[in-house]
KEKOL-737075 format. One line per field, with one value per atom (N, C-alpha, C): residue number from 1; residue in one letter; atom name; x, y, z. Coordinates in Angstrom, 2 decimals, always signed. Example, Ala and Ser with C-alpha at 12.3 -4.5 7.8 and 13.67 -1.06 7.14 Angstrom:
! KEKOL-737075
k <- (1_1_1_2_2_2);
r <- (a_a_a_s_s_s);
a <- (N_CA_C_N_CA_C);
xx <- (+13.19_+12.30_+13.20_+12.85_+13.67_+12.90);
yy <- (-5.69_-4.50_-3.30_-2.25_-1.06_+0.03);
zz <- (+7.80_+7.80_+7.80_+7.08_+7.14_+7.87);
END
This chain:
! KEKOL-737075
k <- (1_1_1_2_2_2_3_3_3_4_4_4_5_5_5_6_6_6_7_7_7_8_8_8_9_9_9_10_10_10_11_11_11_12_12_12_13_13_13_14_14_14_15_15_15_16_16_16_17_17_17_18_18_18_19_19_19_20_20_20_21_21_21_22_22_22_23_23_23_24_24_24_25_25_25_26_26_26_27_27_27_28_28_28_29_29_29_30_30_30_31_31_31_32_32_32_33_33_33_34_34_34_35_35_35_36_36_36_37_37_37_38_38_38_39_39_39_40_40_40_41_41_41_42_42_42_43_43_43_44_44_44_45_45_45_46_46_46_47_47_47_48_48_48_49_49_49_50_50_50_51_51_51_52_52_52_53_53_53_54_54_54_55_55_55_56_56_56_57_57_57_58_58_58_59_59_59_60_60_60_61_61_61_62_62_62_63_63_63_64_64_64_65_65_65_66_66_66_67_67_67_68_68_68_69_69_69_70_70_70_71_71_71_72_72_72_73_73_73_74_74_74_75_75_75_76_76_76_77_77_77_78_78_78_79_79_79_80_80_80_81_81_81_82_82_82_83_83_83_84_84_84_85_85_85_86_86_86_87_87_87_88_88_88_89_89_89_90_90_90_91_91_91_92_92_92_93_93_93_94_94_94_95_95_95_96_96_96_97_97_97_98_98_98_99_99_99_100_100_100_101_101_101_102_102_102);
r <- (m_m_m_m_m_m_w_w_w_i_i_i_m_m_m_p_p_p_t_t_t_f_f_f_t_t_t_r_r_r_e_e_e_e_e_e_i_i_i_e_e_e_h_h_h_l_l_l_g_g_g_d_d_d_l_l_l_a_a_a_r_r_r_i_i_i_a_a_a_l_l_l_t_t_t_d_d_d_e_e_e_e_e_e_v_v_v_t_t_t_r_r_r_m_m_m_q_q_q_g_g_g_q_q_q_l_l_l_n_n_n_v_v_v_i_i_i_a_a_a_d_d_d_a_a_a_i_i_i_a_a_a_k_k_k_v_v_v_q_q_q_e_e_e_v_v_v_a_a_a_s_s_s_d_d_d_d_d_d_i_i_i_p_p_p_p_p_p_t_t_t_a_a_a_n_n_n_p_p_p_v_v_v_p_p_p_l_l_l_e_e_e_a_a_a_y_y_y_m_m_m_r_r_r_p_p_p_d_d_d_v_v_v_a_a_a_v_v_v_t_t_t_p_p_p_l_l_l_t_t_t_q_q_q_e_e_e_q_q_q_a_a_a_l_l_l_a_a_a_d_d_d_a_a_a_p_p_p_a_a_a_t_t_t_e_e_e_d_d_d_g_g_g_m_m_m_f_f_f_v_v_v_a_a_a_p_p_p_r_r_r_i_i_i_m_m_m_g_g_g_e_e_e_e_e_e);
a <- (N_CA_C_N_CA_C_N_CA_C_N_CA_C_N_CA_C_N_CA_C_N_CA_C_N_CA_C_N_CA_C_N_CA_C_N_CA_C_N_CA_C_N_CA_C_N_CA_C_N_CA_C_N_CA_C_N_CA_C_N_CA_C_N_CA_C_N_CA_C_N_CA_C_N_CA_C_N_CA_C_N_CA_C_N_CA_C_N_CA_C_N_CA_C_N_CA_C_N_CA_C_N_CA_C_N_CA_C_N_CA_C_N_CA_C_N_CA_C_N_CA_C_N_CA_C_N_CA_C_N_CA_C_N_CA_C_N_CA_C_N_CA_C_N_CA_C_N_CA_C_N_CA_C_N_CA_C_N_CA_C_N_CA_C_N_CA_C_N_CA_C_N_CA_C_N_CA_C_N_CA_C_N_CA_C_N_CA_C_N_CA_C_N_CA_C_N_CA_C_N_CA_C_N_CA_C_N_CA_C_N_CA_C_N_CA_C_N_CA_C_N_CA_C_N_CA_C_N_CA_C_N_CA_C_N_CA_C_N_CA_C_N_CA_C_N_CA_C_N_CA_C_N_CA_C_N_CA_C_N_CA_C_N_CA_C_N_CA_C_N_CA_C_N_CA_C_N_CA_C_N_CA_C_N_CA_C_N_CA_C_N_CA_C_N_CA_C_N_CA_C_N_CA_C_N_CA_C_N_CA_C_N_CA_C_N_CA_C_N_CA_C_N_CA_C_N_CA_C_N_CA_C_N_CA_C_N_CA_C_N_CA_C_N_CA_C_N_CA_C_N_CA_C_N_CA_C);
xx <- (-4.67_-5.48_-5.98_-5.72_-6.16_-7.43_-8.46_-9.73_-10.04_-10.17_-10.47_-11.96_-12.58_-14.01_-14.21_-15.16_-15.37_-15.89_-15.63_-16.19_-17.63_-18.40_-19.81_-20.01_-20.77_-21.09_-22.37_-22.61_-23.86_-25.07_-24.96_-26.07_-26.36_-25.31_-25.50_-26.15_-25.74_-26.33_-27.80_-28.12_-29.51_-30.33_-29.72_-30.41_-30.67_-29.68_-29.88_-31.00_-31.05_-32.13_-33.48_-33.54_-34.80_-35.20_-34.23_-34.53_-35.05_-34.48_-34.89_-36.12_-36.60_-37.75_-37.47_-36.23_-35.81_-35.52_-36.18_-35.92_-34.68_-33.64_-32.39_-32.19_-31.80_-31.45_-30.06_-29.68_-28.34_-27.27_-27.48_-26.52_-26.38_-27.52_-27.47_-26.75_-26.99_-26.31_-24.81_-24.39_-22.97_-22.36_-23.06_-22.56_-22.47_-23.52_-23.52_-22.47_-22.25_-21.24_-19.87_-19.57_-18.30_-18.19_-19.25_-19.23_-19.07_-19.83_-19.74_-18.39_-17.80_-16.49_-15.41_-15.55_-14.61_-14.71_-15.93_-16.14_-15.55_-15.80_-15.28_-13.75_-13.14_-11.68_-11.14_-11.82_-11.38_-11.46_-12.50_-12.65_-11.54_-11.23_-10.16_-8.82_-8.55_-7.29_-7.19_-8.29_-8.29_-8.04_-8.65_-8.47_-7.05_-6.34_-4.95_-4.06_-4.31_-3.46_-3.95_-5.19_-5.72_-5.07_-4.63_-4.03_-4.63_-4.32_-4.89_-4.43_-3.26_-2.76_-3.33_-4.16_-4.81_-6.29_-6.72_-8.14_-9.06_-10.20_-11.16_-11.72_-11.89_-12.45_-13.48_-14.48_-15.46_-15.03_-14.26_-13.79_-12.40_-11.41_-10.06_-9.89_-10.80_-10.74_-11.90_-11.60_-12.69_-13.72_-14.97_-16.04_-16.66_-16.92_-17.58_-18.78_-19.83_-21.02_-20.83_-20.84_-20.73_-22.12_-22.60_-23.94_-23.86_-24.67_-24.71_-25.46_-25.23_-25.99_-27.48_-28.30_-29.74_-30.20_-30.31_-30.66_-32.00_-32.93_-34.24_-34.13_-34.77_-34.82_-36.26_-36.52_-37.87_-38.12_-39.19_-39.47_-39.91_-39.87_-40.35_-41.86_-42.31_-43.76_-44.23_-45.53_-46.07_-45.71_-45.79_-45.46_-43.99_-43.10_-41.68_-41.42_-42.07_-41.87_-42.36_-43.43_-44.01_-43.46_-42.60_-42.15_-41.51_-40.71_-40.02_-40.66_-41.83_-42.50_-42.97_-42.83_-43.29_-44.81_-45.53_-46.99_-47.53_-48.49_-49.15_-50.65_-51.39_-52.85_-53.36_-54.13_-54.71_-53.64_-52.48_-51.43_-50.66_-50.72_-50.00_-49.22_-48.20_-47.45_-48.34_-48.22_-48.94_-47.89_-48.14_-47.23_-48.02_-47.39_-48.12_-48.55_-49.67_-50.19_-49.27_-48.86_-47.98_-48.69_-49.87_-50.63_-51.98_-52.52_-53.82_-54.91_-56.05_-57.18_-57.68_-57.92_-58.39_-59.64);
yy <- (-23.52_-22.96_-21.58_-20.57_-19.22_-18.93_-18.46_-18.16_-16.69_-15.91_-14.49_-14.29_-13.66_-13.39_-12.25_-12.39_-11.34_-10.06_-8.92_-7.67_-7.56_-6.83_-6.67_-5.51_-5.73_-4.68_-3.98_-2.83_-2.10_-2.97_-3.68_-4.51_-5.61_-6.18_-7.23_-6.67_-5.48_-4.84_-4.55_-4.03_-3.75_-5.04_-6.11_-7.40_-7.92_-7.78_-8.19_-7.39_-6.09_-5.25_-5.73_-6.09_-6.60_-7.91_-8.80_-10.08_-9.87_-8.87_-8.59_-7.68_-7.28_-6.37_-5.05_-4.54_-3.27_-2.31_-1.18_-0.15_+0.62_+0.59_+1.25_+2.47_+3.58_+4.77_+4.56_+5.43_+5.35_+5.50_+6.40_+6.60_+5.34_+4.68_+3.45_+2.33_+2.23_+1.21_+1.45_+2.70_+3.05_+2.72_+3.11_+2.85_+1.35_+0.61_-0.84_-1.54_-1.06_-1.66_-1.53_-0.35_-0.16_-1.03_-1.10_-1.89_-3.38_-3.88_-5.31_-5.66_-4.75_-5.02_-5.02_-4.19_-4.22_-5.57_-6.04_-7.34_-8.46_-8.40_-9.42_-9.42_-8.23_-8.14_-8.75_-8.48_-9.03_-10.55_-11.10_-12.55_-13.13_-12.44_-12.91_-12.93_-11.91_-11.87_-13.02_-13.31_-14.44_-15.74_-15.87_-17.09_-17.23_-16.11_-16.17_-16.83_-16.52_-17.06_-18.40_-18.73_-20.02_-21.12_-22.15_-23.28_-24.57_-25.65_-26.94_-27.45_-26.98_-27.47_-26.70_-25.68_-24.93_-25.32_-25.97_-26.39_-25.18_-25.21_-24.12_-24.10_-22.92_-22.81_-21.69_-21.88_-20.83_-19.96_-20.54_-19.83_-20.36_-19.50_-19.99_-20.63_-20.33_-20.90_-21.89_-23.13_-24.10_-23.61_-23.73_-23.31_-24.53_-24.39_-25.46_-24.88_-25.66_-25.22_-25.56_-24.53_-24.74_-24.63_-25.73_-25.74_-26.12_-25.47_-25.82_-27.13_-27.84_-29.07_-28.75_-29.61_-29.43_-30.00_-29.12_-29.52_-28.89_-29.71_-29.20_-28.40_-27.23_-26.40_-26.01_-25.61_-25.19_-23.81_-23.65_-22.36_-21.33_-20.05_-18.99_-19.12_-18.72_-18.63_-17.37_-17.24_-16.04_-14.81_-14.92_-13.80_-13.39_-14.38_-14.08_-13.40_-13.88_-13.33_-11.88_-11.57_-10.23_-9.30_-9.80_-9.03_-7.69_-7.61_-6.36_-5.62_-6.05_-5.39_-4.01_-3.00_-1.66_-1.58_-2.42_-2.40_-3.79_-4.24_-5.52_-5.34_-6.26_-6.24_-7.65_-8.17_-9.51_-10.57_-10.45_-11.45_-11.37_-10.22_-10.06_-8.76_-8.69_-7.45_-6.45_-5.17_-4.10_-3.30_-3.12_-2.37_-1.33_-0.26_+0.75_+0.18_+0.68_+0.25_+0.83_+0.01_+0.48_+0.57_+0.01_+0.07_+0.70_+1.39_+2.01_+0.96_+1.41_+0.47_+0.16_-1.09_-1.51_-2.31);
zz <- (-13.28_-14.34_-13.92_-14.73_-14.43_-15.21_-14.49_-15.11_-14.85_-15.89_-15.76_-15.98_-15.01_-15.11_-16.11_-17.00_-17.99_-17.33_-17.97_-17.47_-17.92_-17.17_-17.47_-18.42_-19.47_-20.43_-20.01_-20.58_-20.29_-20.64_-21.76_-22.20_-21.17_-20.59_-19.58_-18.32_-17.92_-16.75_-17.01_-18.17_-18.52_-18.55_-19.07_-19.11_-17.69_-16.80_-15.41_-14.76_-15.05_-14.55_-15.05_-16.32_-16.89_-16.21_-16.01_-15.35_-13.94_-13.24_-11.87_-11.81_-12.97_-13.07_-12.36_-12.58_-12.00_-13.14_-13.14_-14.14_-13.72_-14.54_-14.21_-15.09_-14.47_-15.25_-15.85_-16.79_-17.37_-16.30_-15.35_-14.26_-13.41_-13.12_-12.32_-13.06_-14.37_-15.16_-15.12_-15.30_-15.28_-13.91_-12.82_-11.47_-11.19_-11.56_-11.32_-12.17_-13.37_-14.23_-13.56_-13.04_-12.35_-11.11_-10.31_-9.08_-9.38_-10.36_-10.68_-11.28_-12.04_-12.61_-11.53_-10.50_-9.38_-8.67_-8.46_-7.81_-8.68_-9.98_-10.89_-10.88_-10.84_-10.79_-9.50_-8.38_-7.09_-7.11_-7.68_-7.78_-8.65_-9.75_-10.64_-9.92_-9.09_-8.35_-7.35_-6.68_-5.74_-6.49_-7.65_-8.43_-8.96_-9.15_-9.59_-8.55_-7.27_-6.21_-5.68_-5.94_-5.49_-6.31_-5.62_-6.34_-5.82_-6.51_-6.16_-4.80_-4.32_-3.04_-1.85_-2.11_-1.03_-1.01_+0.07_+0.11_+0.26_-0.40_-0.25_+1.17_+1.72_+3.07_+3.11_+3.93_+4.14_+5.32_+6.23_+7.40_+7.74_+7.91_+8.17_+9.55_+10.46_+11.80_+11.94_+12.36_+12.51_+13.53_+13.17_+14.06_+14.73_+16.01_+16.74_+17.44_+17.51_+18.23_+19.71_+20.52_+21.95_+22.55_+23.10_+23.66_+25.12_+25.92_+27.33_+27.48_+28.56_+28.78_+28.94_+28.43_+28.53_+29.87_+30.85_+32.20_+32.55_+33.00_+33.38_+34.68_+34.70_+35.91_+36.16_+37.37_+37.73_+37.11_+36.34_+35.72_+36.76_+36.37_+37.25_+37.44_+38.60_+38.80_+38.11_+37.93_+37.30_+38.13_+39.45_+40.31_+40.17_+40.08_+39.92_+38.57_+37.54_+36.20_+36.13_+36.84_+36.79_+37.86_+38.74_+39.91_+39.55_+38.54_+38.19_+37.02_+36.59_+35.47_+35.91_+35.05_+35.43_+35.58_+34.85_+34.95_+34.61_+35.40_+35.14_+35.33_+34.73_+34.88_+34.63_+35.53_+35.42_+35.14_+35.80_+35.66_+34.35_+33.67_+32.39_+32.41_+31.56_+31.37_+30.68_+31.03_+30.36_+29.59_+28.30_+27.45_+26.68_+26.27_+25.49_+24.14_+23.67_+22.36_+21.28_+20.35_+19.30_+17.96_+17.87_+16.62_+16.92_+15.95_+16.12_+16.22_+16.71_+16.82_+15.43_+15.19_+13.86_+13.99);
END
């Protein structure tokens, strides 16, 4: 079964803008109409070659989660964690202030 996606009209683009609460200029509507129609055409082409004997896939290569074994280890001491820090104070890292005083 071949299904052709309809092309987007200016009115549909303007309606989508209204639904999204986005004010679109005439130029933006024209640009978006072209972009959405290119996307719709690409989807239609994929649907032309898709057949019932080809299973849908999200990824052509099976993905597996590779996880390391969960092995308990001794954590770093505070001194070890701070050993290579450029600046420390009272057992904590010292970093430059990135926000103004509030």
